[in-house]
N, C-alpha and C positions, 0 to 999 in steps of 0.2 A: 927727279928731285929727291935728294936724300932726306930721310926723316929721322936721322940720328940725332938731330938737335932742332930747336926751334929758332927760326931766323926771320929777320925782316928783309924782304926782297924789294929794294927800290928799283922799279923797272928800268929807270934810266941808267942803272949800273949793272944790269944783267950782262953776263959775259957773252961775247960773240964767239961762236965756234963754227968750224967748217960745216956747211950744210944745215945750219940751224939759224933761224931768225930770232933775234932777241924779242922777248915778249913785249908787245906794245904797252904803253901806259902813259902816265902824265895827265895833267889836267886837260879835259876836253875830249879824251878818247871816248868816254861814254857821256852823252849829253845829259847833264845833271837836271836841267829843266824838264827834259823829256822823261827822265826817270821819275821825277816828282809827279808829273802828269799821270804816269801809269799808276802810281800809288793812289792818287785821287780817284782814278777810274775804278781801281780795285776796291777802294773803300766805300764806293757809292752804295751797294746793297747792304753793307754792314752798318751803315748809319741808321737803317731801319730796324735792325735787330741782329741777333747772332745767327750765323749760318754754320752748319755742320757738314763735314766731308765735301767741302766746296773748294775749288781752286779758281783764282788765287785765294789764299787764306790771309786774313788780317788779324793781327794781335796787337793790343795796346797795353804796354807795361809801364808801371810807375815804381817808385822806390819800394812801396809796400807790397807789390805783387802785380797781378794782372787784373785789368778791368774787363770783365767778360762781355759786357754790352756797352761799349764806349759811346755809341750814338754820335751826338754832335761834337764829341771830342775828336772825332776823325776828321781829316781834311775834307772840305766840301767845295762846291763850285765858286764860292766867294774867296776861298784861300788861294789866290792866284800864284803864290810863290811860297817856297819853304820858309822864307823869312817872315812873310805875312802870317802864315799859319803858326809859326813859333811865337810871334808876338801876341796872337790871340790866346794861345794856350797859357802864356805867361800870366795873363789876366784872369783866366778861368780856372786854373788848377792851383791848388795849394801846394801840391808836391812839386818841387823844382825838377826832380829827375823823371824822365819819361823816355819811352822808346816805342816807336811805331815800326812794326815788322810786317812786311808784305811778302808772303811766300809765293813763288812762281808767278811774278808779275809780268815776265817777258812775253808770255803767251798772248797778252793783250795788244802788243805793239811790235810789229815785225821789224820796223826800223831799229828800235831799241834792242830787240833780240839779235839783229844782225850786228849791231855795234859790239855787243858782249861776245858774240861768236868770234868776231875778228880779234877781240881781246885775248880769247883763250886758245884759239887754234894753234898759234905758234908754240904755246906751252904744251899742248897735247902732242904736237909733232915732235917735241923734244922728249917727253916722258912717257907717251902712249895715251891713247884715248880711253877714257873710262868705259868699262864694259856695261855698267848699269848707269842710269841717268844721274846727273848732278842736280842737286836741289839749289835753286836760286832764290835769293832774298834781297830785297831793298830795305834799308834801315834808315830811319830818321830819328836821331837820338839827341838828347839834351841832358848832359851831366848825370848819367846813370851808369851803374855797374851791372853787367849781366854775366851770370855764370854759365854761359852757353857751352863752354868746354866740358862742364860736368854733365849737362843735360844730354849731350849727344855722344859722349864717350862710351864705347870706342868706335862708333859707327862711321864717323866722318872726319876727314881733315878739312880745314877751312882755309879759304883764300878770300881775303877782304881787301877790296880796292876802296880807297878813301876818295870820294868825290868832293867833299867839302868838310872842313872841321878836322878832328883828330880821333883816332882810335888807339887805345893803349891796352896792350895785353900783358898780364902778369901771371907767372906760374903760381899755382896754388902753394901756399905756405912759403913763398919766397919773399925776400926783402924787397922793398920798394925800388931799389936801384936795379933790380933785375928786369924791370918793365921795359917793353918795347913800344914806342909810339910811332904810328904811321900818320903821315900828313897827306894832303892832296897830291896825287900822282904816285903815291906809294902803294904797294900791295903787301899785306901782312899774311904770311903763311904760318899755320899752326898745325902740327901733325896730330893725327888721331891718338887717343889714349893718353894725352897729357893734360890733366885738369888745369884749368886756368880761369881767370876772370878777364872780362873785356870791359873797358871803361870808355864811354862815348863822351867826347868833349862837347862844348856848346855848339849848337847849330850844325850838327854833324850829319852828313848824308853819305851813305856807303853802300856798296854792292858786295854781297857775301855769297860765295859759292861753297856748298857743302859737298865735298868730293868723297864718294863712297870708298870705304876701306874695309868694312867688316864682311867676311865671306857669307854671312847669313843673308845679306842683300842679294847675293847671287842666287841663293836658294829661292828666295821670294820671286825673283825675276823669272826663273824657269817654271816655278809653280804657276805663276800667272799665265805664262804662255801655254802650259799644258791645260789649264782650266778653260782658257778661251777655245782651244781646239775641241775639248770634250763637250763644252756647252753648245758649240755649233753642230756637233754630231748627235748629241743626246739631250733633248730638252723636253722632259715630260710636262713641264709647266706646274708641277706641284710636288710637295714632299709627302710621301706615303705615310700612313699610320697603320701599324701592324699590331695584332693582338699579342700580348705576352703569354707564354705558356702557363697553364695553371700550376700552382705551387704543389698540389697533391700528386702531380705526375710530371716531375722535371724532365725536360728533353733538351737536347743540344739546340742552341738558338739558331734560327734560320731567318736571315735577313736578306732575301734575294736581291732587293734593290741596291743595297750597299755592295753586295758581292758582285753584281753586274757592273756597278760603277768602278769597282776596283779592277775588274778585268779590262774595262775600257781604258782606264788610266795606264795599265800595263801595256796595252796595245799601242797607245799613243806614244809612250816613251820609247817603244821599240821601233816605231815606224819612221818613215822618211818625212812625214808632215811636220813633226816637231823640229827636225833639223832645218827644214826650209824656213819655218817660222822664225827660228833663232837667227838664221842668216839674214832674213829680211829685217829683223829688229836691229841687227848690227849695222846693216847698211844705212838704215834710217838714223841710227845713233851717230854714226860718223858724220853724216851729212848735216846733223844738227849740232855737232860738237858736244853731244850729250846734254844739251840744254833742252830738256823735255819737261812738260809738253811743249811742242813747237806751236807757233801761231797757225791758225787756220789758213787754208789756201785762199787765194783771192778769186773773185768772180771770173768766170771764163769769158772770153770774147771771140767772136768769129773773125778769123784772120782773112784779110783781103790779099790778092796776088801782089799788089804794090806795096804792102806793108813791109817796112824794113825792121830787122831784128838785131839785137846785140846780146851777147852772152851776159848773164847776170850771176845768180848764185851758182856755185860749183856743183857739178853732177858727179856723184859717187857711183861707180859702176863695178858690179861684182858678177862674175860668170857663175851660172848655175851648173848642176851636174850633167845636164844633157848635152852640154857643149855648144848648143845653138841659141840658148836663151840667156839674156843678161838681166840682172836686177839693177835698176837705176833708182837712186834716191836723191832727192833735192829738198833742202830745208826741212828735213825730218819726215818726209813723205816718200813712199816707194811705189814703184810699178815695174812691170816686166816688159822687155823689148826683145823681139826675136830677130835673129839675123844680124847683118853688119850694116844695114842701112842707117840705123841710129848713130853709129860711130862716124859715118861719113858726114852726116848732118852736123854733128858736134864739131868735127874737124873744120868744117866750113865756117861755122859760127865763131870759131876761135882764131880765124885768120887775121883778126884785127880790123875787119871791115864790118859793115852792116848790110848783109845780103838781104835781098827781097825774098818774100815767101815764094814767089814764082821761080826765082833762081834756085832756091833750095829744093823745090818740088821736082826739078829736073833730075836730081840725084837718084830718084826712084825709077826712072824710066817711064815710057809711055804707059798710060792706063793705071799707074800706081801712085799718082800725085796725091791722091786723097790720104794715103797712109802717112806721107810726110806732114801734111797739114794737120792731121790728127795728133801726131807726135809734137809738133810745134805748139799747138793749142794746149796740149797737156803740160808742156814745159812752161808755157806762159802762166797757166793756172798755179803751178808750183813755184813760180818765180825763177825758173832756170833761164828764161830769156825775158827781155823787156822790149817793148815797142819803141822804135826810134822816131822822134818827132811826132809822137802821139801820146797823149796822157795815159799813164799807167795807173791802175788802181793799186795802192800800196798793199 
């Protein structure tokens, strides 16, 4: 996707090209009522008070700024629809302009997460998958202008799908006629580094993706991976306190704990463990279409020989350096598989039928059936397969 100019991409008009599927869109692609339900669920703990460093995060903005502890102004169990919630706020708020922002709400609802993934995968297949996670937001706005482009510049480009209402974007210091208005079924793309204002029309519900653009985000991602490895290897459980050399006899500083940590960081960046960790992160990211954090896995179930299975979420497979082990990732979760047995199981699952567990177990040969069952139960937990004619836990 070119970022040489700002454009409104109506998904129904996206160009078809050989080998590329037009990005899905239009009303109903993302279930608006389900999206609102996720916002209500995310708001529940915030109605009792402010939370810090928590995901999903909830922010409530009005014309004059942000209300830090909105409490009952957030949607609750009695606000059964966005319309009912908006009508209640019309009576309770003096400020007509308002915006409810829920960051990373998809982690609460796998079905909603899957709908958004289906929405963006054709786009990523066209332009490439983001190397670091995309930030997802659901927005419920009412006649308010937000300078979001200024706040995040130049970290992210934005993609905003309008589910209901209108979203209007205007370049900073530009005349009113330069504005672009997106309606239900449209997606508004705005490149990073281009300050602008966003105006939400009446009763507007939108999905916004913040697509990483700034290279500093890459640095942060690698730093977090290194820190995780180091903490797993070296965890003293405390921060040491060291005496400072007396002023009457200055000596070169000696801070052995920091020096030891520096050596460990160097060893980590030079070793194979970091490379493997980054490969695993990439496999998880592709399987999640960069929509992270991904929803939790579902509860495991013991499979019976007569249970029939069908393929569900796609499995991303990546070979590791030893040539015998594969990294599999499903819905943002990864695990390793040795040998070629897993490939044969997947091939059988994708034949368009619903094979029984007993039938799939025969692929392993006598005495090894348990390995196939373990793999299938793992795939079920990660939603790589579903049970046919038996209730699945979402």
